[in-house]
Backbone as CSV, one residue per row, in Angstrom:
resi,resn,N_x,N_y,N_z,CA_x,CA_y,CA_z,C_x,C_y,C_z
1,MET,41.426,18.009,-10.516,40.334,18.319,-9.606,40.662,18.124,-8.436
2,ASN,40.283,19.399,-7.404,41.052,19.237,-5.768,39.739,18.990,-4.909
3,ILE,40.153,18.626,-3.707,38.990,18.151,-2.692,38.222,19.288,-2.747
4,ALA,38.472,20.326,-2.511,37.475,21.654,-2.330,36.495,21.104,-3.457
5,GLU,36.877,21.129,-4.730,35.760,21.759,-5.894,35.293,20.035,-5.908
6,ALA,35.682,19.028,-5.706,34.728,17.484,-5.358,34.047,17.782,-4.365
7,ASN,34.098,18.569,-3.528,33.118,18.288,-2.365,31.876,19.347,-2.797
8,ARG,32.338,20.519,-3.497,31.219,21.227,-3.982,30.387,20.623,-5.198
9,PHE,30.838,19.959,-5.816,30.518,19.249,-6.577,29.377,17.855,-5.828
10,ILE,29.925,17.723,-5.113,29.192,16.271,-4.357,27.838,16.842,-4.220
11,THR,28.621,17.914,-2.814,26.933,18.789,-2.273,26.012,19.101,-3.320
12,ALA,26.191,19.508,-4.605,25.459,20.178,-5.371,24.354,18.589,-5.921
13,LEU,25.238,17.709,-6.115,24.540,16.687,-6.469,23.832,16.324,-5.541
14,ASN,23.908,16.257,-4.507,23.060,15.530,-2.941,21.860,16.214,-3.080
15,LEU,21.910,17.795,-3.507,20.846,18.619,-3.199,20.282,18.297,-4.386
16,ILE,20.393,18.076,-5.694,19.510,17.753,-6.722,18.955,16.414,-6.410
17,ALA,19.597,15.152,-6.003,19.136,14.314,-5.763,18.323,14.513,-4.531
18,GLU,18.040,15.011,-3.594,17.183,15.244,-2.653,15.567,16.190,-2.875
19,GLY,16.428,17.118,-4.162,14.770,18.260,-4.802,14.367,16.861,-5.577
20,ALA,14.943,15.862,-6.081,14.118,14.862,-7.307,13.565,14.029,-6.217
21,THR,14.020,13.591,-5.392,13.533,12.379,-4.188,11.870,13.307,-3.454
22,MET,12.337,14.837,-3.524,11.160,15.479,-2.541,9.708,15.365,-3.507
23,LEU,10.496,15.963,-5.281,9.359,16.031,-6.253,8.531,14.759,-6.557
24,ALA,9.116,13.432,-6.552,8.790,12.400,-6.667,7.754,11.835,-5.580
25,LEU,8.413,12.044,-3.973,7.197,11.987,-3.368,6.169,12.593,-3.318
26,ALA,6.224,13.791,-3.345,4.789,14.455,-3.815,3.793,14.303,-4.549
27,ILE,4.100,13.892,-5.832,3.641,13.100,-6.781,2.853,12.032,-6.671
28,GLU,3.937,10.973,-5.569,3.443,9.667,-5.187,2.089,9.991,-3.773
29,GLU,2.445,11.011,-3.038,1.714,11.241,-2.445,0.108,12.050,-3.256
30,SER,0.251,12.742,-3.828,-0.771,13.299,-4.696,-1.566,12.154,-5.210
31,ALA,-0.926,10.992,-5.893,-1.725,9.631,-6.799,-2.280,8.892,-5.814
32,TRP,-1.674,8.927,-4.692,-2.270,7.858,-3.500,-3.521,8.488,-2.770
33,GLU,-3.829,9.985,-2.668,-5.161,10.580,-2.165,-6.028,10.273,-3.635
34,ASN,-5.654,10.266,-4.925,-6.627,9.987,-5.550,-7.079,8.231,-6.287
35,PHE,-6.590,7.634,-5.686,-6.405,6.476,-6.046,-7.581,5.566,-6.107
36,GLU,-8.462,5.873,-5.134,-9.697,5.337,-5.107,-10.903,5.717,-6.301
37,ASP,-10.454,7.086,-6.467,-10.912,7.752,-7.894,-10.938,7.278,-8.815
38,HIS,-10.174,7.020,-9.246,-9.324,6.307,-10.320,-8.716,5.234,-10.767
39,ALA,-9.421,4.136,-9.972,-9.260,2.644,-9.670,-9.168,2.016,-11.281
40,GLY,-9.709,2.871,-12.214,-10.167,2.164,-13.681,-9.086,2.724,-14.489
41,MET,-7.922,3.032,-13.882,-7.041,3.753,-14.779,-6.037,2.340,-15.121
42,PRO,-5.142,2.225,-16.665,-4.456,0.772,-16.404,-3.432,1.425,-16.070
43,GLY,-2.804,0.206,-16.232,-0.690,0.547,-15.892,-0.788,0.568,-14.470
44,THR,0.477,0.257,-14.262,1.377,0.342,-12.502,1.454,1.755,-12.465
45,ARG,1.328,2.063,-10.708,1.765,2.879,-10.269,3.150,2.849,-9.735
46,PRO,4.285,3.506,-10.154,5.334,3.718,-9.695,5.388,4.082,-8.477
47,ILE,6.498,3.283,-7.416,6.588,4.070,-5.963,7.856,5.214,-6.145
48,ALA,7.637,6.046,-5.634,8.721,6.914,-5.534,10.005,6.477,-4.970
49,ALA,11.595,7.024,-5.123,12.316,6.519,-4.498,13.052,6.449,-3.398
50,ALA,11.837,7.575,-2.736,11.956,7.786,-1.582,11.295,6.766,-0.970
51,ARG,10.427,6.107,-1.452,9.789,5.351,-0.004,10.009,3.924,-0.644
52,LEU,11.126,3.688,-1.736,11.635,2.139,-2.005,11.643,1.196,-1.141
53,ALA,12.229,2.056,0.247,12.754,1.035,1.481,12.160,1.657,2.135
54,GLN,11.017,1.388,2.760,10.611,1.835,4.142,10.101,0.474,5.229
55,PRO,10.997,0.810,6.168,11.313,-0.325,6.904,9.744,-0.578,8.054
56,ALA,9.318,1.234,8.501,8.160,0.590,9.229,7.150,-0.323,8.422
57,LEU,6.817,-0.044,7.078,6.082,-1.018,6.204,6.307,-2.770,5.913
58,GLU,7.716,-2.567,6.038,8.411,-4.156,6.165,7.939,-4.905,7.759
59,GLU,7.851,-3.637,8.473,8.023,-4.719,9.978,6.524,-4.700,10.124
60,ALA,5.476,-3.792,9.505,3.835,-3.841,9.553,3.611,-5.380,8.416
61,ALA,4.511,-5.539,7.282,4.013,-6.540,6.676,4.536,-8.185,7.533
62,GLU,6.003,-8.354,8.071,5.615,-8.997,8.854,5.210,-9.348,10.026
63,GLU,4.869,-7.854,10.442,3.535,-8.489,11.887,2.406,-8.753,11.227
64,TYR,1.946,-8.672,10.342,0.454,-9.101,9.625,0.755,-10.461,9.428
65,ASP,2.269,-10.849,8.547,1.937,-12.464,8.217,2.143,-13.286,9.644
66,THR,3.017,-12.607,10.971,2.732,-13.575,11.782,1.211,-13.616,12.707
67,THR,0.523,-12.474,12.592,-0.733,-12.434,13.137,-1.729,-12.764,12.419
68,HIS,-2.065,-12.876,11.076,-2.829,-13.201,10.440,-2.614,-14.821,9.702
69,GLN,-3.546,-15.506,10.383,-2.821,-17.192,9.603,-4.672,-17.045,9.175
70,PRO,-4.890,-18.477,8.291,-5.978,-19.070,8.151,-6.458,-19.213,9.441
71,ALA,-8.204,-19.330,9.685,-8.856,-20.278,10.746,-8.543,-21.963,11.189
72,ASN,-7.770,-22.291,9.749,-7.693,-23.750,10.190,-5.939,-23.442,11.137
73,GLN,-5.535,-22.328,11.045,-3.880,-22.906,11.568,-4.145,-22.082,12.856
74,VAL,-4.641,-21.334,13.516,-5.227,-21.148,14.602,-6.729,-20.819,14.530
75,PRO,-6.621,-21.788,15.613,-8.500,-22.275,15.597,-8.533,-21.424,16.943
76,ASP,-8.204,-21.153,17.999,-8.662,-20.050,19.185,-8.438,-18.860,18.937
77,GLN,-8.305,-18.196,17.781,-8.250,-16.592,17.199,-9.474,-16.603,16.900
78,GLU,-10.229,-15.686,18.082,-11.553,-14.878,17.970,-11.487,-13.951,16.344
79,PRO,-12.936,-14.135,16.472,-12.659,-13.025,14.268,-12.676,-11.932,15.053
80,ALA,-13.077,-11.135,15.747,-13.636,-9.603,16.348,-11.513,-9.240,16.568
81,LYS,-10.937,-9.972,17.051,-9.506,-9.637,17.665,-8.551,-9.694,16.062
82,ALA,-9.381,-10.834,15.265,-8.738,-10.499,13.703,-8.747,-9.191,13.340
83,LYS,-10.017,-9.083,13.292,-10.562,-7.485,12.424,-9.783,-6.825,13.086
84,GLU,-9.473,-6.689,14.529,-8.652,-5.345,14.873,-7.414,-5.337,14.211
85,LEU,-6.501,-6.405,14.330,-5.254,-6.225,13.802,-5.065,-5.907,12.394
86,VAL,-6.508,-5.639,11.364,-5.962,-5.409,9.985,-6.120,-3.674,10.086
87,SER,-5.201,-3.093,9.346,-5.311,-1.613,8.824,-5.764,-0.632,7.603
88,LEU,-5.871,-0.071,7.195,-6.347,0.275,6.171,-5.195,0.352,5.091
89,GLU,-4.099,0.711,5.872,-2.979,0.903,5.072,-2.275,-0.922,4.646
90,GLN,-2.638,-1.896,5.222,-2.754,-3.119,4.710,-3.778,-3.462,3.382
91,VAL,-4.735,-3.173,3.874,-5.873,-3.733,2.807,-5.276,-2.609,1.308
92,ARG,-5.700,-1.369,1.594,-4.531,-0.796,0.362,-3.782,-0.974,-0.283
93,ALA,-2.981,-1.672,0.397,-1.533,-2.173,-0.464,-1.920,-3.635,-1.240
94,VAL,-3.034,-4.356,-0.445,-3.277,-5.565,-0.928,-4.489,-5.111,-2.285
95,LEU,-4.873,-4.428,-2.290,-5.785,-4.068,-3.358,-4.986,-3.572,-4.475
96,ALA,-4.105,-2.768,-4.115,-3.285,-1.763,-4.948,-2.372,-2.676,-5.933
97,LYS,-2.100,-4.041,-5.342,-1.602,-4.929,-5.785,-2.077,-5.593,-6.896
98,LEU,-3.728,-6.162,-6.176,-4.657,-6.619,-7.129,-4.593,-5.543,-8.683
99,SER,-5.044,-4.408,-8.065,-5.420,-3.027,-9.255,-4.152,-3.088,-10.109
100,GLN,-3.282,-3.632,-9.635,-2.174,-3.517,-10.762,-1.930,-4.292,-11.816
101,ALA,-2.266,-5.672,-11.077,-2.198,-6.918,-11.712,-3.481,-7.246,-12.728
102,GLY,-3.997,-6.096,-12.590,-5.394,-5.930,-13.749,-6.642,-6.034,-13.200
103,HIS,-6.675,-6.059,-11.989,-8.070,-7.024,-11.510,-8.733,-5.637,-10.796
104,THR,-8.952,-4.338,-11.248,-9.366,-3.435,-11.005,-10.791,-3.301,-11.017
105,ALA,-10.997,-4.206,-11.846,-12.957,-3.834,-11.644,-13.460,-4.869,-10.422
106,LYS,-12.744,-6.193,-9.957,-12.776,-6.848,-8.821,-12.399,-5.837,-7.808
107,VAL,-11.616,-4.934,-7.798,-10.921,-4.191,-6.724,-12.325,-3.167,-6.116
108,ARG,-12.754,-2.658,-7.439,-14.123,-1.998,-7.070,-14.954,-3.132,-6.510
109,GLU,-15.661,-3.781,-7.303,-16.590,-4.707,-6.501,-16.409,-5.052,-5.030
110,LEU,-15.102,-5.507,-4.261,-14.700,-5.578,-3.194,-15.608,-4.044,-2.383
111,ILE,-14.528,-3.349,-2.777,-15.129,-1.907,-1.990,-16.465,-1.645,-2.184
112,GLN,-17.284,-2.066,-3.525,-18.574,-1.810,-3.117,-19.179,-2.653,-2.099
113,GLY,-18.613,-4.134,-2.390,-19.438,-4.796,-1.283,-19.484,-4.595,-0.236
114,ALA,-18.397,-3.740,0.649,-18.172,-3.648,1.473,-18.851,-2.620,1.985
115,GLY,-20.034,-1.873,1.056,-20.717,-0.811,1.537,-20.619,0.655,0.910
116,ALA,-19.439,0.568,0.271,-18.616,2.048,0.267,-18.202,2.168,-1.425
117,ALA,-17.974,3.583,-1.385,-18.083,4.317,-2.812,-16.177,3.906,-3.094
118,LYS,-15.717,4.122,-2.149,-14.235,4.077,-2.325,-13.492,3.746,-0.885
119,LEU,-12.355,3.080,-0.961,-11.878,2.464,-0.171,-11.799,3.503,1.688
120,SER,-11.597,4.372,1.107,-11.333,5.381,2.772,-12.594,5.829,3.090
121,ASP,-13.406,5.621,2.798,-15.056,5.144,3.345,-15.926,3.802,4.074
122,VAL,-14.832,2.633,3.926,-14.850,1.426,4.153,-15.215,1.483,5.374
123,ASP,-16.035,0.836,6.308,-16.362,0.431,7.966,-14.893,-0.280,8.259
124,PRO,-14.321,0.427,9.095,-13.019,-0.296,9.634,-12.726,-1.929,10.250
125,ALA,-14.414,-2.032,10.575,-14.511,-3.434,10.904,-14.619,-4.225,9.941
126,LYS,-14.622,-3.770,8.747,-14.951,-5.041,7.124,-13.893,-4.764,6.872
127,TYR,-12.543,-3.978,7.040,-11.074,-4.596,6.602,-10.602,-5.869,6.799
128,GLY,-11.379,-6.693,7.869,-10.745,-8.191,7.728,-11.401,-8.989,6.437
129,TRP,-12.723,-8.516,6.501,-13.672,-8.982,5.602,-12.842,-8.978,4.445
130,LEU,-12.658,-7.444,3.758,-12.037,-7.167,2.230,-10.392,-7.710,2.384
131,LEU,-10.371,-7.554,3.334,-8.676,-8.779,2.917,-9.050,-9.806,2.680
132,SER,-9.252,-10.503,3.267,-9.792,-12.171,2.626,-10.250,-11.959,1.609
133,ARG,-11.345,-11.520,1.177,-11.662,-11.656,-0.023,-10.914,-11.087,-1.277
134,ALA,-9.763,-9.915,-1.005,-8.781,-9.714,-1.826,-7.919,-10.737,-2.059
135,GLU,-6.957,-11.274,-0.525,-6.348,-12.410,-1.179,-6.605,-13.451,-1.640
136,ALA,-8.200,-13.634,-1.521,-8.899,-14.824,-2.183,-8.473,-14.781,-3.658
137,ILE,-8.740,-13.174,-4.207,-8.537,-13.120,-5.300,-7.361,-13.137,-6.007
138,ALA,-6.288,-12.586,-5.334,-4.683,-12.449,-5.550,-4.664,-13.920,-5.358
139,ASP,-4.785,-15.233,-5.022,-4.529,-16.739,-4.594,-5.510,-17.069,-5.889
140,ALA,-6.576,-16.932,-6.594,-7.086,-17.217,-7.836,-6.053,-17.644,-9.184
């Protein structure tokens, strides 16, 4: 096989891999759109290959870890300020892990306890409360 043929095969394989990745991403996005409506479904939810390495989420997780400390470790932090630091994506990630770990019913109860039928309807002011309750379940 000469270089030109090898390059054609490599290009074709790269296009196939790109197409498969795009398909996996589309399936994942569709699944996340319906996540709250199907929280009772058993099993783990796979992550598309296109999303395995997510530097933005890793940075957000590091930022969350540095800013979200228990009250006894950061006594001068105002509760209102702590609530502002919690995003829907952070809450969704923790709740998804709980659901995957078999705590789907508790996740549903937490969402209902926040006064909503699904996560996207939860008041952003309650994200801090919801996250702290979810972490308590995860630590139990």
